[in-house]
C-alpha positions in Angstrom: 27.4 -40.9 8.8 27.4 -37.1 8.9 27.2 -35.6 12.3 28.1 -32.0 11.4 26.7 -31.1 7.9 27.8 -27.5 8.2 30.0 -25.3 10.3 26.8 -23.9 11.9 25.7 -27.5 12.8 29.0 -28.0 14.6 28.6 -24.7 16.5 25.0 -25.6 17.4 26.2 -28.9 18.8 28.9 -27.2 20.8 26.3 -24.9 22.3 23.8 -27.7 23.1 25.8 -29.8 25.6 24.1 -32.4 27.9 24.5 -31.7 31.6 25.8 -34.3 34.1 23.4 -36.6 35.9 23.4 -35.0 39.4 21.2 -37.6 40.9 23.7 -40.3 39.9 26.6 -38.3 41.4 24.7 -37.7 44.6 24.0 -41.4 44.9 27.7 -42.1 44.3 28.7 -39.6 46.9 26.3 -41.2 49.4 27.9 -44.6 48.7 31.3 -43.2 49.2 30.2 -42.0 52.6 29.2 -45.5 53.6 32.3 -47.4 52.5 34.7 -48.8 55.1 37.2 -46.0 55.2 37.6 -42.5 56.7 35.8 -39.9 54.6 38.0 -38.6 51.8 40.8 -41.0 52.5 41.0 -42.2 48.9 41.4 -38.7 47.7 41.0 -38.2 44.0 39.9 -41.8 43.5 36.7 -40.8 45.2 36.3 -37.8 43.0 36.9 -39.9 39.9 34.2 -42.4 40.9 31.7 -39.6 41.4 32.8 -38.0 38.1 32.2 -41.2 36.2 28.9 -41.8 37.8 27.5 -38.4 36.7 28.4 -39.0 33.1 27.4 -42.6 32.9 24.2 -41.9 34.9 25.0 -44.9 37.1 25.8 -44.6 40.8 28.2 -47.6 40.4 29.9 -46.7 37.1 31.9 -49.1 35.0 35.2 -49.0 33.0 34.8 -52.4 31.2 34.7 -50.9 27.7 37.6 -48.4 27.3 38.2 -47.3 23.7 41.4 -45.7 22.5 41.3 -44.1 19.0 44.4 -42.7 17.3 43.9 -40.2 14.5 46.7 -39.6 12.1 47.3 -36.7 9.8 50.0 -34.9 7.9 50.9 -31.2 7.9 52.1 -29.0 5.1 54.1 -26.9 7.5 56.3 -30.0 8.3 58.3 -29.3 5.1 59.7 -26.2 6.8 61.9 -28.3 9.1 60.0 -27.9 12.3 60.3 -31.5 13.6 63.2 -33.9 14.3 61.5 -36.4 12.1 60.5 -36.3 8.4 56.8 -36.3 7.4 56.9 -39.9 6.1 57.2 -41.1 9.7 53.5 -40.5 10.2 52.6 -43.2 7.7 55.3 -45.5 9.0 54.0 -45.2 12.6 50.4 -45.9 11.4 51.7 -49.2 10.1 53.5 -49.8 13.4 50.3 -49.2 15.3 48.4 -51.6 13.1 51.2 -54.2 13.5 51.0 -53.8 17.3 54.5 -52.6 17.8 54.1 -49.1 19.3 53.9 -47.9 22.9 50.2 -47.3 22.7 49.7 -50.9 21.7 51.4 -52.1 24.8 49.7 -49.5 27.0 46.2 -50.2 25.8 46.8 -53.9 26.3 47.8 -53.1 29.9 44.7 -51.1 30.7 42.3 -53.4 28.8 41.4 -50.8 26.1 40.5 -51.5 22.5 42.5 -49.6 19.9 41.4 -48.2 16.6 43.7 -46.3 14.2 42.2 -43.9 11.7 44.5 -42.4 9.0 43.1 -39.2 7.5 44.3 -38.5 4.0 48.0 -39.0 4.8 48.9 -38.5 1.1 47.2 -35.1 1.2 48.8 -32.9 3.9 46.9 -29.9 5.2 48.1 -26.6 3.8 51.0 -24.7 5.5 49.3 -22.6 8.2 51.9 -19.9 7.9 50.7 -19.2 4.3 46.9 -19.9 4.4 44.2 -21.8 6.2 45.0 -25.4 6.9 41.8 -26.7 5.4 38.7 -25.7 3.4 35.4 -25.7 5.2 34.6 -29.1 3.6 37.9 -30.6 4.6 37.4 -29.4 8.2 33.9 -30.9 8.4 35.2 -34.2 7.0 37.8 -34.4 9.8 35.2 -33.5 12.4 32.9 -36.1 11.1 35.6 -38.7 11.0 36.3 -38.1 14.7 32.6 -38.2 15.6 32.0 -41.4 13.7 34.8 -43.1 15.7 32.9 -42.7 19.0 30.7 -45.7 19.9 27.8 -45.3 22.3 28.9 -48.6 23.9 32.1 -47.0 25.3 32.6 -46.3 29.1 35.7 -44.1 28.6 37.2 -42.6 25.5 41.0 -42.1 25.0 41.6 -40.0 22.0 45.2 -40.0 20.6 47.1 -38.6 17.6 50.0 -39.1 15.3 51.3 -36.4 12.9 54.8 -35.3 12.4 55.1 -31.6 13.2 51.7 -31.4 15.0 53.0 -29.6 18.1 53.3 -26.6 15.8 49.6 -26.2 14.9 48.8 -27.2 18.4 50.8 -24.3 19.7 49.0 -22.0 17.2 45.6 -23.2 18.4 46.5 -22.6 22.0 47.7 -19.0 21.3 44.7 -18.2 19.3 42.4 -19.6 22.0 44.1 -18.2 25.1 46.5 -15.5 24.0 50.2 -15.1 24.8 51.8 -15.4 21.4 54.1 -17.9 19.9 56.8 -17.6 22.6 54.4 -18.7 25.3 53.2 -21.9 23.5 55.9 -23.3 21.2 57.9 -26.1 22.8 60.5 -28.5 21.6 58.1 -31.3 20.7 60.2 -34.3 19.7 63.3 -32.7 21.1 64.4 -30.4 18.4 67.6 -28.4 18.3 67.8 -24.6 18.7 67.6 -23.8 15.0 64.5 -26.0 14.5 63.0 -24.5 17.6 63.5 -21.0 16.2 61.8 -22.0 12.9 58.8 -23.4 14.9 58.4 -20.1 16.7 58.7 -18.0 13.6 56.2 -20.2 11.8 53.6 -20.0 14.6 54.1 -16.2 14.9 53.5 -15.8 11.2 50.4 -18.0 11.3 49.0 -16.0 14.2 49.4 -12.7 12.3 47.7 -14.3 9.3 44.8 -16.0 11.0 44.2 -14.8 14.6 41.8 -12.1 13.7 39.7 -14.6 11.7 39.5 -17.2 14.5 36.2 -15.8 15.8 34.7 -19.3 16.4 36.0 -22.7 17.4 35.3 -24.0 13.9 37.3 -21.3 12.2 40.2 -21.7 14.6 40.3 -25.5 13.9 39.9 -24.9 10.1 42.7 -22.3 9.9 45.2 -23.6 12.4 44.5 -27.2 13.0 45.4 -30.5 11.3 43.1 -33.3 10.3 44.1 -35.4 13.3 43.6 -32.5 15.8 40.3 -31.6 14.3 39.2 -35.3 14.4 39.9 -35.4 18.1 37.8 -32.3 18.6 35.0 -34.0 16.7 35.4 -37.1 18.8 35.4 -35.1 22.1 32.2 -33.3 21.1 30.5 -36.5 20.0 31.5 -38.1 23.3 29.8 -35.3 25.2 26.7 -35.6 23.1 26.6 -39.3 24.1 27.6 -38.6 27.7 30.8 -40.6 27.4 33.7 -39.5 29.7 36.9 -38.5 27.9 40.5 -39.0 29.2 42.6 -36.2 27.6 46.2 -37.1 26.8 49.0 -34.5 26.4 49.5 -31.1 24.8 48.2 -31.9 21.3 45.1 -33.7 22.5 44.3 -30.8 24.9 45.0 -28.3 22.1 42.1 -29.9 20.1 39.6 -28.9 22.8 41.1 -25.5 23.4 39.2 -23.5 20.8 36.0 -25.3 21.9 36.7 -24.3 25.5 37.3 -20.7 24.6 33.8 -20.6 23.0 32.0 -22.8 25.6 34.1 -23.4 28.7 31.8 -26.2 29.9 32.9 -28.5 27.1 35.6 -29.8 29.4 33.2 -30.9 32.1 33.1 -34.5 30.8 36.9 -34.6 30.5 39.7 -35.8 32.8 43.3 -34.7 32.3 45.5 -37.8 32.2 48.8 -36.1 32.9 51.0 -33.0 32.6 53.4 -33.8 29.8 57.0 -32.9 29.3 56.0 -30.4 26.6 56.7 -27.0 28.3 53.3 -25.3 27.7 51.1 -28.1 28.7 50.9 -27.0 32.3 49.7 -23.6 31.1 47.2 -25.1 28.8 45.8 -27.3 31.6 45.5 -24.2 33.8 43.6 -22.4 31.0 41.3 -25.4 30.7 40.9 -25.5 34.5 41.9 -29.2 34.6 44.1 -30.9 37.2 46.2 -33.7 35.8 46.1 -37.1 37.4 49.8 -37.8 36.7 53.1 -36.1 36.0 55.5 -38.6 34.5 57.4 -36.3 32.1 55.8 -38.1 29.1 55.7 -36.4 25.7 55.0 -39.2 23.3 51.5 -38.5 22.2 49.5 -41.4 20.7 47.1 -41.3 23.7 49.9 -43.0 25.7 49.4 -40.9 28.9 45.6 -41.4 28.7 46.1 -45.2 28.6 48.3 -45.1 31.7 45.8 -42.9 33.5 42.9 -45.2 32.5 44.3 -47.7 35.0 43.7 -45.1 37.8 40.1 -44.8 36.7 39.7 -48.6 36.8 41.2 -48.6 40.3 38.9 -45.8 41.5 35.8 -47.6 40.2 36.9 -51.0 41.6 37.2 -49.5 45.1 33.9 -47.7 44.7 32.1 -50.8 43.6 33.8 -53.7 45.5 34.4 -52.2 48.9 32.0 -53.1 51.7 29.9 -50.6 53.4 30.1 -50.2 57.2 26.8 -52.0 57.5 27.8 -54.9 55.3 31.1 -55.4 57.1 29.6 -54.9 60.6 32.2 -52.1 61.2 31.2 -49.2 63.4 31.0 -46.1 61.2 31.5 -42.5 62.0 28.6 -41.2 64.2 
């Protein structure tokens, strides 16, 4: 199915975002005020319950159908030695996901999420962003539509994840193009690269910004020129989730970079998103601040795959269980606050 037939169609969808259901959130807040606890004593768990209510349109929201989707893609810039791992590891890890042997398999099992793995033309890497646009318009639209097609309307919470050797490099370029600051502000050590590799990453991103930044006048062009298929697919999935009023749990630096150019153009795109964690990738805290999102966790994770989102999904389930299962003061015959 084609969700975005043209770049203009993608832009139109980005500028036509459904609003939250304020009546559902008001009803959820009223229920919180009646539960057998001091007001505000469950802190952000209360906020999460109200957040989920306003996007599900249900004062007693659910998290029974959590869906994790990993998008995988390869990057032409990886041949420049900007990762600790060779490009063929992307395909090998896709096989590992499908065999059930990766961290995300264990973590989605723990939080009760389904897991889908979508490999995007692994035998055809995107172009090297330091020499030209990563993708043609058609290739970018294909990736956006692959992401959108992966989002089911039966989902209560979406966990987008990614796999792509070298993808912290285009992620850094997208962040710089979206929020300024240059390569030095956004390039981190990714998989733990040495000093020489780190220097190559910075140089590559700086070169890409000189080449493309003035042309990144829209979210679509930023994604097309500086992204990768898996990053663009996550952007498509996040936008499709918003159109279907499905809350999204953002993972780490790369997942957040996918929504960065969308947020530069339409800041409200992040309103249906929760930030799972602040990762160990150095610039992630700065990116979360630019997106105006407060992370739920800080565990020094930097794996990707949607792993942090899967861990944080358990917090959502706890928040909704407390919201739904606790007795009210009247039900428990406990004197409430006058």
